[in-house]
C-alpha positions as CSV (number, residue, x, y, z in Angstrom):
1,M,-5.5,18.1,-1.0
2,N,-6.8,20.3,1.7
3,N,-10.2,18.5,1.6
4,F,-8.5,15.2,2.2
5,K,-6.8,16.6,5.3
6,E,-10.0,18.0,6.6
7,D,-11.8,14.7,5.9
8,F,-9.1,12.7,7.6
9,I,-9.3,14.9,10.7
10,K,-13.1,14.6,10.8
11,I,-12.8,10.8,10.5
12,Y,-10.2,10.7,13.2
13,Q,-12.5,12.7,15.5
14,T,-15.8,10.9,14.8
15,E,-15.1,7.4,13.2
16,R,-12.2,5.6,14.8
17,G,-13.3,2.3,13.1
18,I,-12.6,3.7,9.7
19,I,-9.1,4.8,10.8
20,I,-8.4,1.3,12.1
21,L,-9.6,-0.2,8.8
22,M,-7.5,2.3,6.8
23,F,-4.4,1.3,8.8
24,L,-5.2,-2.4,8.3
25,N,-5.6,-1.8,4.6
26,L,-2.3,0.0,4.5
27,I,-0.5,-2.8,6.4
28,L,-2.0,-5.6,4.2
29,S,-1.1,-3.7,1.0
30,L,2.5,-3.2,2.3
31,G,2.7,-6.9,3.1
32,L,1.5,-7.7,-0.4
33,L,4.0,-5.2,-1.9
34,V,7.0,-6.6,0.0
35,F,6.0,-10.2,-0.7
36,S,5.4,-9.6,-4.4
37,I,8.7,-7.7,-4.8
38,I,10.6,-10.4,-3.0
39,T,9.1,-13.2,-5.1
40,L,9.9,-11.5,-8.5
41,N,12.5,-13.6,-10.2
42,P,14.1,-11.8,-13.1
43,N,16.4,-14.7,-13.8
44,A,13.5,-17.0,-14.7
45,S,12.8,-17.2,-18.4
46,V,9.2,-18.6,-17.9
47,V,6.9,-18.2,-14.9
48,K,3.2,-18.9,-14.3
49,V,1.3,-15.7,-14.8
50,G,-2.3,-16.7,-14.9
51,Y,-4.8,-19.5,-14.6
52,G,-7.7,-20.4,-16.8
53,D,-10.3,-23.1,-16.3
54,I,-9.9,-24.5,-19.7
55,G,-6.2,-24.1,-20.4
56,G,-4.8,-24.5,-17.0
57,Y,-1.8,-22.3,-16.0
58,R,-0.5,-19.8,-18.5
59,D,3.2,-19.2,-18.9
60,G,4.7,-15.8,-19.4
61,T,7.7,-13.7,-18.4
62,W,8.6,-12.4,-15.0
63,A,7.7,-8.9,-16.1
64,S,4.0,-9.8,-16.1
65,L,4.2,-10.3,-12.4
66,I,4.9,-6.6,-11.9
67,A,1.1,-6.2,-11.9
68,F,1.1,-7.5,-8.2
69,P,3.3,-4.7,-6.8
70,L,1.3,-2.2,-8.8
71,L,-1.9,-3.6,-7.4
72,A,-0.5,-3.4,-3.9
73,L,0.3,0.3,-4.4
74,N,-3.1,0.9,-5.8
75,F,-4.8,-0.8,-2.9
76,G,-2.6,1.0,-0.3
77,I,-2.6,4.5,-1.5
78,L,-5.4,5.1,-3.9
79,H,-8.0,3.2,-2.0
80,N,-7.3,5.1,1.2
81,L,-7.7,8.3,-0.6
82,L,-10.9,7.0,-2.2
83,T,-12.2,6.2,1.3
84,L,-11.9,9.8,2.3
85,R,-13.9,10.9,-0.7
86,I,-16.5,8.2,-0.1
87,F,-16.8,9.3,3.5
88,R,-17.4,12.8,2.4
89,K,-20.0,11.9,-0.2
90,R,-21.7,8.8,1.2
91,G,-20.9,8.6,4.9
92,G,-19.2,6.3,7.3
93,G,-21.0,3.1,6.6
94,M,-20.2,3.0,2.9
95,A,-16.5,3.9,3.7
96,K,-16.3,1.0,6.1
97,F,-17.8,-1.3,3.5
98,F,-15.4,-0.1,0.9
99,L,-12.4,-0.7,3.2
100,I,-13.6,-4.2,4.1
101,T,-14.0,-5.0,0.5
102,T,-10.6,-3.7,-0.3
103,S,-9.1,-5.9,2.5
104,F,-10.7,-8.9,0.9
105,L,-9.4,-7.9,-2.5
106,I,-5.8,-7.7,-1.1
107,L,-6.1,-11.1,0.6
108,G,-7.5,-12.6,-2.7
109,T,-4.6,-11.1,-4.6
110,L,-2.2,-12.5,-2.2
111,L,-3.8,-15.9,-2.5
112,V,-3.6,-15.8,-6.3
113,L,0.1,-14.8,-6.1
114,I,0.8,-17.7,-3.7
115,R,-1.0,-20.2,-6.0
116,L,0.9,-19.0,-9.1
117,L,4.2,-19.2,-7.2
118,G,3.4,-22.7,-6.1
119,E,2.9,-23.9,-9.6
120,G,6.0,-22.2,-11.0
């Protein structure tokens, strides 16, 4: 844990862009977390949980949608810690690339959730 603290301090002193991207990543993942928890509907017996090109939308239970809050926590916490490790091993450029990719993954996950809710 001490290495993460030292890496964070080093990033703060040298690479402000990574700090901004980490903060953006955290805000996006918190937005996804709040939105996905608000839209869980435990009273619904059947909800749309996936989409396939051949079969169309797949039905399932509301508990299957718990994957979205778990993804939000994964993106927000684990990916920021991974960024510190990537910065230590590979440098600032790769850490920025990882954070930008994570931001697009969060936005893609939000888009999928909105599409599933629209069909339900």
